[in-house]
N, C-alpha and C positions, 0 to 999 in steps of 0.2 A: 188452485193457488197454494193450499196447505202442503200438497205433495211437492211442488216446485221448491218451496221454502225448505222443506225437509231435505230435499236433494242437495241444495246448496250447503245446508248445515252439515250433511254427511260428507260432502266434498272437503270442507274445511277441516272436519275431524280427521279424514284420511291424510290430508296434507300435513297437519300438525303432527300426527302420529308417525308419519314417514320422514319427518325432517331430521336428517342425520348428517354427519360430516360426509364430504364428497367421497372419501375412501370406502364408505360402507357399501358392499356389493348389492346390486339388484333393487335398491330402494327407489331409484328413478323409474324403474320398470313398474314397481308397485303403484307409484303415484299415477303414472300414465294409464295403467289398467283401471284404477279407480275412477279417473276422470272420464275414460271412455264409457264405462258402464253408467256413470251418473248422467252423462250426456244422452246416452241411448234411452234411459228411463224418462228423462225430461222430454225428449222428442216423442216418445210413445204417448205420454200423458197429454202433451199438447195436441197431437194428432187425434186422440180419442175424444177430446173435448170440443173439437171443431165439428162442423157439419160433416157427417159421414158421406162418402161418395156412393152413388147408386151403382149397381152392376153395369158393366159396359154393354151387356146385351139386353138391358131393360127396354121394353117397348115405349115409344113416345105416346103420350095420352093428351087429350084436350085438357085445358086448364080446369074446366068444371067437372071433369071425370075423376072419380076416386082412383088413387094409385093402386094398381093391382099387385097381388103378391108376385114377387120376382124370385124364381128359382135360380140361385147362383151356382149351384153344383152340389154333388153328393158329399163334398168335403166341408160344407158349411150350411147351417140353418139357423133361423132366429124366430122366436115366438114372443108376442107381446101380451101383457095383462093376463098373467097366468093364475094367480090366486091372491086373495086378500084375507087378512085376519085382524080382528079387533081385540085388544086386551085392555080393558078398563078405559076405553076411549082413545087409546093409542093404536093407530091403524098402520099396519105395514102391508104393502102390496108388492109382490114380485112383479114388477112392471115389464121386465124384458129379460130374456135369456138368449144369448147367442152362443152357439157351439161350432167350432171350426178347427181344422188342422192349423198348425202354426203358420204355414205358408198362406192359406186362404184367409185366416183372420188378419194376418199382417197386411196382406194386399188390400183388404177391405177398409182398414183404418189408416193405411199409409204408414205402417211401422214395421219393425223387424223384431219378432220375439226371440229369434235365435241369438241375438246379442245380449239377452238378459239371462243372468245366471239361474234364476228360479225356473226358467222355462227350457233350458238347454237340453235336459235329459227327459223331457216330457213329450207326449205325443199330441196333446190336444189343448186348445185354449178355450176358456169359457168366460163370457162377460155376463155379469148379473147386475141389474139395475133395480134399486129399491125406491119405492115412493112411500115416505113416512109422514103421517099427519098426526098432530097433537090436537085432539078434540076435547081435551080436558081444560079445566080452568087454572092449571098450575104448570110450572116448569117441570118437565120430566126428563129422564135420561134413558136412552136406549142405544144399542150398539149392533145394528144389523150387519155392518161390514166387518164385524169381529166374530161372526158366528162360525158354525161348522157345516160343511157340505159333505154329503155322502153320495158318491157315484159308483155304482157297482160295488166292488169290495174295497174301495178306496175312501178314506176319511181325510178331508182337507180342512186345515185350519186357516181361515181367511186372514188372520192376523199376519201370516207369513207373506201376504201380498199387499201390505200397507202402501207401498210405493206406486201401485198400479191402479189407483183410484181414478174414477171419472165422474164428472158432474159435481154436485154439491156434497159437502161433508154431512153425511146422514147420521153420524155417531156423536154421542154426547148430549148436552143440554138442548132441549127444544122447547121454545116458548109456546104458550097457548095460541091456537089458531094457525100455527105455522105448518107448511108442507115443504118437505125437502126431497129432492130427487137426485140420486147419485148411486154409485156402486163401484165395481172394480173388475179387473181381469185376474183370473187365476188359472193354474195349469192342472191338467189331469194326465197321469202317467200310465195308467193301466187300461184305459179304454180309448178306442178310436171313435171318430165321429159317428160312424154307422152303428156302433154298439151302444150308444147312449140313448136310452128311451125313458129314463126316470132319474130324478134328482131330489134328494131330501135336503132341506135347509133348516137348521136348528138355530134359534136366536133366543138369548135370555130375555125374559119379560121386562117391562119397563119399571123404573124406580122413580120415586119422588125425591125432593131435595133433602129429605131426612133419611134417605137410603132405605125407605120402606118399599118393598116390592108391591106393585099395584095389581099385577095380574100374572097369569100363567105364562110359561115360555111359549114362544111361537114355534110351531113345527109344520113346515110346508112339505108336502109330497107332490112333486110336480110331474105331470105327464108330458114327456118330451118326445113321444113316439111319432108325432106328426112332423116329419122332417121337411117342412116348407120354409121359405124365407120371407118373413114379413119385414118390410123396411121400418126403421125406427120412426115412431110418430114425432111430429114436430115438438109436442109438449114434453117429450123425454130427452130432447137434445140438450 
């Protein structure tokens, strides 16, 4: 919801910025371009937050049988529940990582990454989902979706992908006993799907309401060498 609100706010910003007399050249085109990109972002976010479709070649299983791993293809893979770290009672878990080509990832969620400017010159799409739990007795602040990701020789600032969030808002103030599940999509430019076997995620440690840092920074080194496809668990949808 925060992303959709932000998108509409961005649209009105573009609209007001581009409001000029009729004789000004190319302004109508700028407005139409901004509207098209905002609509594409909104559709992508909506698609990602809905139940994700299973692969078309997934085998049918009996209701009481656990869902098997489904290999979608060499151009996409997904792994669940990769690593958990606790900093002074504030727990962050990398609950899911999906890596795919733009086409495969778009088909899986029912969106089109080629329509989005941040993805147009990139090869690969990554989805990361965090599970954040505040086990302390106080309100804390932590910002996992504003961290830094390293894949191969590429360093990626997640704040550049603010508009592509999925699930709940996991950044900011979190009250005692609360668990939030959410994340975002981001792009990788220098590595193809088959080249990605490891990912580092760096996140600033938690703070209290007096801006005192409660613990060390989170640093995850994730093994992504097992290129299988695990469907997203129901509790992460």
